[in-house]
C-alpha positions in Angstrom: 32.2 -11.1 17.2 29.0 -12.9 15.8 26.1 -11.4 13.8 22.4 -12.1 14.3 20.6 -13.8 11.4 16.9 -14.2 11.6 14.4 -15.5 9.1 10.7 -14.6 8.4 8.1 -15.7 5.8 6.4 -13.1 3.9 3.2 -13.9 2.0 2.0 -12.1 -0.9 -1.7 -13.5 -1.4 -3.6 -12.3 -4.5 -7.5 -12.5 -5.0 -10.0 -10.6 -7.2 -13.1 -9.3 -5.9 -15.6 -7.7 -8.2 -13.2 -6.9 -11.0 -10.5 -5.3 -8.6 -7.2 -7.2 -7.5 -6.8 -7.4 -3.7 -4.1 -8.5 -1.6 -4.2 -9.9 1.8 -2.8 -7.5 4.6 -1.6 -8.2 8.1 -3.6 -7.5 11.3 -1.4 -4.6 11.9 -1.8 -1.7 9.3 0.2 -1.2 6.1 2.0 -4.5 6.0 2.0 -7.8 4.5 1.2 -11.3 6.4 4.7 -12.0 7.8 6.0 -14.0 10.6 9.1 -16.3 11.9 9.7 -19.5 10.2 8.7 -22.3 12.6 10.9 -25.4 13.2 7.5 -27.4 13.2 6.7 -26.6 9.6 8.1 -29.5 7.4 8.6 -26.9 4.4 8.6 -23.4 3.5 5.5 -23.7 1.6 3.8 -25.7 4.3 4.8 -23.0 6.7 3.3 -20.2 4.5 0.1 -22.1 4.1 -0.3 -22.9 7.8 0.8 -19.2 8.8 -1.9 -17.6 6.7 -4.7 -20.1 7.3 -4.0 -19.8 11.1 -3.6 -15.9 11.4 -5.7 -14.8 8.6 -8.1 -17.7 8.0 -7.4 -17.8 4.2 -6.8 -21.3 2.5 -4.4 -20.9 -0.2 -4.6 -22.7 -3.8 -1.5 -21.9 -5.7 1.6 -21.1 -4.1 5.1 -20.5 -5.3 8.4 -19.2 -3.8 9.3 -15.7 -5.0 12.6 -14.4 -3.6 14.7 -13.9 -0.5 15.3 -10.3 0.5 18.4 -10.1 2.7 19.5 -6.5 2.3 21.0 -5.2 5.4 18.7 -2.7 7.4 15.5 -4.1 5.8 14.3 -4.3 9.4 15.5 -2.2 12.2 17.0 -5.2 14.1 16.5 -8.8 14.6 16.3 -8.9 18.1 12.7 -8.8 18.3 10.0 -10.6 16.3 7.6 -8.6 14.1 5.0 -6.5 15.9 1.1 -7.2 16.0 -0.1 -10.5 14.2 3.1 -11.1 12.6 4.2 -12.9 15.5 2.6 -16.2 16.4 0.4 -16.3 19.4 2.3 -17.1 22.6 5.6 -16.5 20.9 8.7 -15.5 23.3 9.5 -12.0 22.5 13.0 -12.8 23.3 13.2 -15.5 20.7 16.1 -15.0 18.2 18.1 -12.7 20.4 21.7 -13.7 20.9 22.4 -13.4 24.5 26.1 -13.5 23.9 28.0 -10.2 24.7 29.4 -8.2 21.8 27.2 -9.3 19.1 27.2 -7.6 16.0 23.9 -6.1 14.7 22.5 -8.5 12.2 19.7 -8.7 9.6 16.4 -10.5 9.1 16.2 -12.4 5.7 12.7 -12.5 4.3 11.6 -15.5 2.2 8.5 -14.2 0.2 5.9 -16.4 -1.3 3.2 -15.9 -3.9 -0.4 -17.3 -3.0 -3.7 -17.3 -4.9 -6.9 -17.8 -3.4 -10.7 -17.4 -4.2 -11.4 -16.4 -0.8 -11.1 -12.7 -1.1 -13.4 -10.5 0.9 -12.9 -7.0 1.8 -12.3 -7.5 5.4 -8.6 -7.5 5.9 -8.0 -7.0 2.2 -5.9 -4.0 0.8 -6.9 -2.8 -2.9 -3.8 -3.7 -4.8 -3.7 -0.6 -7.1 -4.0 1.7 -4.0 -0.5 0.1 -3.3 0.9 0.2 -6.9 -1.6 2.7 -8.7 0.7 3.3 -11.7 0.4 -0.2 -12.5 -3.4 0.1 -13.4 -3.7 1.4 -17.1 -7.2 -0.1 -17.8 -8.9 3.3 -17.5 -9.0 5.2 -20.9 -7.5 2.4 -22.8 -4.1 2.9 -21.1 -3.9 6.8 -21.6 -2.3 8.5 -18.7 -4.5 10.4 -16.4 -3.2 13.7 -14.8 -1.5 11.8 -11.7 0.4 9.5 -14.2 1.5 12.3 -16.2 2.8 14.0 -13.2 4.7 10.9 -12.3 6.1 10.7 -15.7 7.2 14.3 -15.5 8.7 13.9 -12.2 10.8 10.8 -13.5 12.1 12.7 -16.5 12.9 15.7 -14.2 15.1 13.1 -12.1 16.8 11.7 -15.4 17.9 15.4 -16.4 20.0 15.2 -19.1 21.5 11.8 -18.5 20.6 9.7 -21.9 20.8 6.3 -20.3 18.5 7.5 -17.3 16.1 9.0 -19.9 16.2 5.5 -21.8 15.6 3.5 -18.5 12.7 5.7 -17.8 11.2 5.1 -21.3 11.7 1.4 -21.6 10.2 0.9 -17.9 7.4 3.1 -18.0 6.6 2.7 -21.7 7.3 6.1 -22.8 8.4 7.7 -26.0 7.0 5.1 -28.2 8.4 2.2 -26.1 5.9 -0.6 -25.4 4.4 -0.8 -21.8 5.4 -4.3 -20.4 3.1 -5.6 -17.9 5.6 -7.7 -16.0 8.3 -5.0 -15.4 6.5 -4.3 -12.1 9.7 -4.7 -9.8 11.7 -2.7 -12.2 9.1 0.4 -12.1 8.9 0.3 -8.4 12.7 0.0 -8.0 13.3 3.1 -10.6 10.4 5.2 -8.4 12.5 4.3 -5.0 15.8 5.4 -6.7 14.3 8.5 -8.1 12.9 9.3 -4.4 9.2 9.2 -5.5 8.0 6.6 -3.2 7.7 7.4 0.6 9.9 4.2 1.6 12.7 6.1 -0.2 12.3 9.2 2.2 10.5 11.1 -0.6 7.2 10.4 -2.2 4.7 11.6 -4.9 1.1 11.8 -4.8 0.7 9.5 -7.7 2.7 6.7 -6.0 -0.1 5.5 -3.7 -0.2 4.1 -0.2 3.4 2.8 1.4 4.1 -0.3 3.3 6.1 -1.0 6.2 9.9 -2.0 5.6 10.2 -3.5 2.0 6.8 -5.0 1.8 5.7 -2.9 -1.2 8.9 -4.2 -3.0 7.9 -7.6 -2.1 4.3 -7.1 -3.4 5.8 -5.7 -6.9 7.9 -8.8 -7.0 4.6 -11.1 -6.5 2.6 -9.1 -9.1 5.6 -9.3 -11.5 5.8 -13.1 -11.1 1.8 -13.5 -11.5 1.7 -11.4 -14.4 4.5 -13.4 -16.0 3.2 -16.7 -14.8 -0.1 -16.1 -16.6 1.7 -16.1 -20.0 2.4 -19.9 -19.7 0.4 -21.3 -17.0 -3.3 -21.3 -16.8 -3.2 -20.2 -12.8 -6.1 -17.6 -13.6 -8.4 -20.4 -12.8 -7.1 -20.3 -9.3 -8.9 -17.1 -8.6 -12.0 -18.1 -10.4 -15.3 -20.0 -9.1 -15.9 -23.5 -10.7 -18.1 -22.0 -13.2 -17.6 -18.6 -14.8 -18.5 -16.6 -18.0 -16.0 -15.7 -20.5 -16.9 -12.1 -19.5 -15.7 -12.8 -16.0 -12.8 -14.5 -17.1 -11.9 -11.5 -19.1 -12.3 -9.1 -16.4 -10.0 -11.1 -14.1 -7.2 -11.1 -16.7 -7.7 -7.6 -17.3 -7.7 -7.0 -13.5 -4.4 -8.6 -12.8 -2.7 -7.5 -16.1 -3.8 -3.8 -15.4 -4.7 -3.2 -19.1 -7.6 -3.8 -21.4 -7.6 -6.8 -23.9 -9.6 -6.7 -27.2 -12.5 -8.8 -26.5 -13.1 -11.0 -29.5 -9.7 -11.8 -29.6 -9.4 -12.9 -26.0 -12.4 -15.2 -26.5 -11.1 -16.6 -29.5 -7.7 -17.2 -28.1 -9.2 -18.9 -24.8 -11.5 -21.3 -26.7 -8.7 -22.3 -29.2 -6.2 -23.0 -26.3 -6.3 -26.8 -26.2 -9.6 -26.9 -25.0 -8.9 -25.3 -21.5 -12.6 -24.4 -20.8 -15.6 -26.2 -21.8 -19.3 -25.1 -21.7 -21.4 -26.3 -18.7 -24.6 -26.2 -20.5 -25.9 -23.8 -17.9 -26.2 -19.8 -18.1 -25.7 -16.8 -16.0 -28.4 -13.9 -15.6 -26.0 -11.9 -13.4 -24.6 -10.0 -16.5 -27.0 -7.2 -16.7 -28.1 -8.4 -20.2 -28.6 -11.7 -22.1 -27.9 -14.7 -20.3 -24.4 -15.4 -20.4 -23.2 -19.1 -21.3 -21.2 -20.7 -18.0 -17.9 -22.3 -18.5 -15.6 -24.5 -16.4 -12.1 -25.1 -16.7 -11.0 -28.7 -17.9 -8.7 -29.6 -15.2 -7.8 -32.8 -17.0 -6.3 -30.7 -19.9 -4.3 -28.8 -17.1 -2.6 -32.1 -15.7 -1.6 -33.0 -19.3 -0.3 -29.7 -20.5 1.0 -28.0 -17.5 2.7 -25.2 -19.6 -0.2 -23.9 -21.7 -1.4 -20.7 -20.5 -4.0 -17.8 -21.1 -1.7 -15.6 -23.2 -2.7 -12.0 -22.8 -3.5 -10.4 -25.9 -2.0 -7.0 -26.8 -3.9 -4.1 -25.3 -6.1 -2.1 -27.3 -4.5 0.8 -29.3 -6.5 4.0 -29.4 
């Protein structure tokens, strides 16, 4: 008895608009852009770029592959393609079906990609922190609000008297004196799923935000974790900025993606000392609401010479 295997591409496309990180949604509600891998695509990355450009009218800058998600049951079946705009126009609804009798139930393998773009407008985009609200610690200098305290209490209640579970909660969510580690996004989502505190796990908690279909929120968590990690050693932050920017704009963009505040003087000193990654343009901006601010640009020649130099995130302010 043969089983059915289908493959789809899922894109985590992130931008920053007005200091808020946003992620591109699919035309259907509560989903990331996704669709079947087409034979005409010369490569997976080319397929992602072409699919996002064709169906969502967004040109991607930086693109990298994340992970392949192949858990059994991640989609109801593989005999029909994703509904809505997830299927290319004109696609045959029977494509991918095994016509042989007695075929065993199969699975859909998702090959996920992270893409960055400057072209982020509110139409078709979702606020990233409405989907992963526990990841935004900028308010009150990282101090928990009522919703986050309630979520932390729910995690402790789930852990009960199990010392290993309590230690895992503390390590993952930065509790009991443990440091908050910004790149543990996927581990936090998976812990919330295991504890039954997200809707995708059949439960839910009001502080866990808006769900997405299937495992798309897990894929989003994977993408944000990769982005936060990559910011530490590659200057991909500039893929999200205009050609000219102020240091304040740069800092706000880094803070938006990291979900935490940084110390302003330390940040500026670090950026200006990092292998001359930025240089002044000689122009100023009056859009800051105060004194005119110096405009800078990214020195792409330095990027080509030193690909592994990044905008390392200073530690968040301690209050």
